[in-house]
N, C-alpha and C positions, 0 to 999 in steps of 0.2 A: 518334178514339180507335186504332182499328183500322187505318186508314188510315195514319196517322202512325208509328206501331207498323210496319208494314211497309212503308212507306216507308224508317224508318231503319236497319229492317234490311236492306235490298235495299242501301242504302249502304254498312252495315257491310260488307254481305256482297262487293262489286263493292271498296270498298278492301281487303279481310283477298286478295281473289281478285286483285288487283291489283300488292298485295306479294307476293303466294307467286308469281306470274309474271313480277316481276323478281330475287327470290332464285334461280328457277328459272336465269332469261337468267343471273344472274351467276356463277350455279353452276356455268353449261355451258361458260363460257367456258375455251380452252385454257387449260392451262398455261403457265407464263412457262416458256421455254427458255432458258437460258443460252447465250451467244453465244462460242464458241471464238474465243481471240484468236492472229494469227500468230506474238506475241509471245513468244507461247509455246513454247518449244524443240521439246516433246514435238507438238504441237500440227501445227509447221510443218516438222516430221521426217515424222509420217503423213501431210499435206496433198502433201510431196515425193516421199514413195514412193508413192501413189500415182501422183503427176500423172505419174512417169518409170517406172512400172515396177520398183520396183528392193526383190526381194526379201533377206530374210533374210542371204543368200550377201554383200548390198553393205553395207558399213559405211557409217554415215553420222553428220557432227558437223554441228552447226548454230553458226553462231559469236554471238557478243555483238552488238548494234545497236550500228550506228554511225553520225554523221552521211552524211547522200543529200545530192547534189546538186537531188535533188526534195522540192520546199517540201512540209514536211508530212509527210512521208516518213522511214524511217530505213532505213539498206542492211545484209543480211542476206548473209551465205553459207552455203551449204550444200555440205558437199563430201564427197563419197561417192568409196567409197573401194573398189578389190578387188584383195589383191597389191599389184604395183607401180604397178599405173595408178588414175589418180585425174582427177575431174571434180570444177571447182567451177562452183553455179549462183548467181549472185548476183541476192537480188530486193529489192522496194522495198515495206516493211510499211509502211502510215499509222500514223499515232500513237496509233490507235485499236486497230491491232492486225487489224482488217475488211476490209481491204482488200491486196491482193498485187498488184506490179506485175513483170514483167522484162523488160528490156530494155535500148537502151543511151538514155542521158540523154546530151548534147550540150551545149555550153556555144556558141553562134555566136562569141561572141569566139575561139576556140581553135582550133587544128588538131584536123579529128576525129580525126584517130590517136593525139593528146598521150600518152592513157593509157598506150597499148603501148609508146612511143616513150621513155618515163621508166622501164620495165621492161628494156628492151634495154638490154644493157653489151655493148660490143664492146670492151673493152680488153683489150691481151695477145689477143686471140684472134686463128690465122690470118684474112691478109686477101690479096687483090688486089686492083688497081685502084690511082685516085689518090688519096691523104689531102687533106680537104677538098673530094672531088668533090659535086655537088649531088643525085645521087641516092645512096642506099646501100641495100643488099640487105645482110639476114640473115638465114640459111638454119642453119634446125635439121633436120640431119641424123642421117642412121643409115647406117652402113657395110656391114651385111648385107642390109638395104632394096634390093629390087629399083626399085623405084618413084627413091628419090632415086637410083639406077646412072643411072635414065633422065633424070632432071631434072640430075646432075652432066654430063652430057654435053653436054647441052642450053646450062648456061651456060658451061662450058669449050670449045665452040666457036667459039659466037657473044659470051658478053659483052661481052669485053675488044675484043675484033677491031671490033666496033660501035660501042664506047664507051669508045675509048684514056684517056678524060681526064677523062667524064662522069660516072664511075660507082667506087663501091667495095663489092665484095662478102666479109661476113665468114664463117665456119664457123663453126656452133657445134653440140656434140656434143650427141645425142639419143638414146642407146642406149633401143631397147626389149626390156628384156634376159629380158622374159615372154614374146616373141615369137623373139628372136631371141640365140642362146646366144653368138656370138662377138662381137656390136656392141660389147659394151664395154670386152673388151682390146683393140679396133679402137681405139679411141676412147684407152685410155690410152696406149698404142702411138703415136697419132699425136702428141699430145703430148710424151711424151718423144723425137721427132724434132722436131718443131716447137723445143722446147726448145735442142735439138743446133745447129739449123740451120733457120732460121725460112724459106726461100725451099723446103726439100726438102721442107716438109709436101705439099704440093701434088703433088710428085711420085710422093710415098705415097699421098696422097690419089686420083692418076689411078689406080696399081697395085694400090689394094684393087679401086677397084668395076671397073676391067678385070677381074678378077682374081676375081669376086666370087663365082662358082660354083666352081671351084676349094679356097674357104679352109674349113675347118671348125674348129671348137674346139682340135683335139687335133693339125691340123698349123701351125696358125696362127704360132705362136712362127717354125718354121724358113719357114714364107714369107716371113715378114718378112727375118728376117734375109738368107735369102740372097737379097732384094732390098736392102738396105743395104749389102750388098758388095758390090756396084756402082754405088751411089749415090753422089753427092760428101759432102764434108764432115758424114758419117755415122760416130762410132766403134761398132761393132758388139758389143762388151762391154759398152758403158756402154748400150747400149740394151738388151741382154739382161736387163742389172742393173735399168734402169728398169722393164722389163716384168715381171720377175719380183715386185720388189719393188711392186706398181704406185702410184707415186711418184709419178703425176697422176692418182688418181683424184679427189684432192680437187678438182680443176679442173674434172671430168664431172659431180662430183654438183652443183656449184654451178650447170653450166648445166643439169642437168636441173633442178633448183630454180626456176631461172629460166624456163625454157619452162613447167612444171609453176601460176610466177606467171601466165606471159602465156596459160595455159590451153591450149595445143601441145595438140592431141588424135592427132598423129597424125605422119608424117614422109612423105615432105619438107613443113614447112611455112616457107616465104616471106615475108618483109616487106621491102617494100619504101616506106622514108620513112616506115615504120609500118604501113603499108596490108597484111594480111594477105592470101597467098591459100594456102590448107590444102590443097592439092590438087597434082601434078604440073601442070603452066601448058607452052601451048606456046611457041614462040619470037617465033611473028609477034604474040601477045598480049601479053606480058610485054614485047616491043621498044615497045609501044605505050602500055603504060604508063609505061616509060622517059622517052620522048619525050614526053607530057603533062608528066611530072613534072621535067623538065628545064628546060620553059618555063613551068611554075609557079613554079617556083623562084626565075624572076629577077626579079619581085617579093613571093613571099610571105618568100623564105628564112625557112620557119619548119619545117624537116627537111631531112634530109641527115644533114652531119656536124658540123652546130652545134644538134641541136635532141634532148635524152634522149641525149648517149653522153658527158658531162662525166665525167670520173674523176679525183678526186684521190688523191695517194701518201699515204697515212697514215704518220705514222713515232712513232718512242716521243718520250712528251712532250708530242706536241700536241694543241692543246686546239681543238673544232670552229672558236672563235670565233679562232682564229691567223689573218692572211690569208697565205697562202702562196702568190703570183701565181706563185711559180719552179718551182713542183712539180704546179699543177694544169693539166692538159692534153686539148684538146678529142682524142677517140677515135673 
């Protein structure tokens, strides 16, 4: 009887001990940590600020998610800005909010530069070269930028001379007003001249870059009017009024918005059939790219004037569904 009771007591003790151990082990488990979701705007903002060292002086806005080309992910844009400067960062966030991917997603069936080509709008911009050329250059530039002056000289000295029929170049104003105080008024004046006499824009373009070091915000108008007195086809009184009223500022603002949409981060930025060249490029390297594109476009025909540059004239009373072949042009 004693032995049996002892066995029972020992068995009970072992059972109770095992239970206590199990309870202790269960109680020792780490508390469940709630996982953050990058689909929460505040979470993604904090994560992006840490990634790029963006302090409180930089404003950050996170977009609503939208469908992405990457299966299982949505696309979210983080817009960072400080004064007039801004930059967009595109992220792909997994549907459960746990993974973040940054990079470029390409479709193997499309031109790799299609996204930028679709954003480039060249209609009604100053241009040189041959309409319908297989290679199109679009330059975002700033009249006060010394690097733009360097690239402008290279392009003017070499481009048409080497490719008289195979290229067309468009000039897009992108004044960096935080850095260059007279850049925007120079852009406005250039458009005033372009509206009067389109070919004269390029004479103005060359004059401003050639005399860049002499120009200030205070003497800008005097310098330009002095040049215009000897230029062909320019009414100086009309030009002065256009500069004073900033009549063409809306065009410059549209170009700035286009550049921001393309994430142009500085000047000069050149696009060659959509291929982005974000810094000053030397002529031999640019010539090699153009030569390649001329050969490539003989079979591809997916860039140049035929891709991303459609413009349709909008008239009062017309609906988007109305066919308007007579006023739709390739630019």
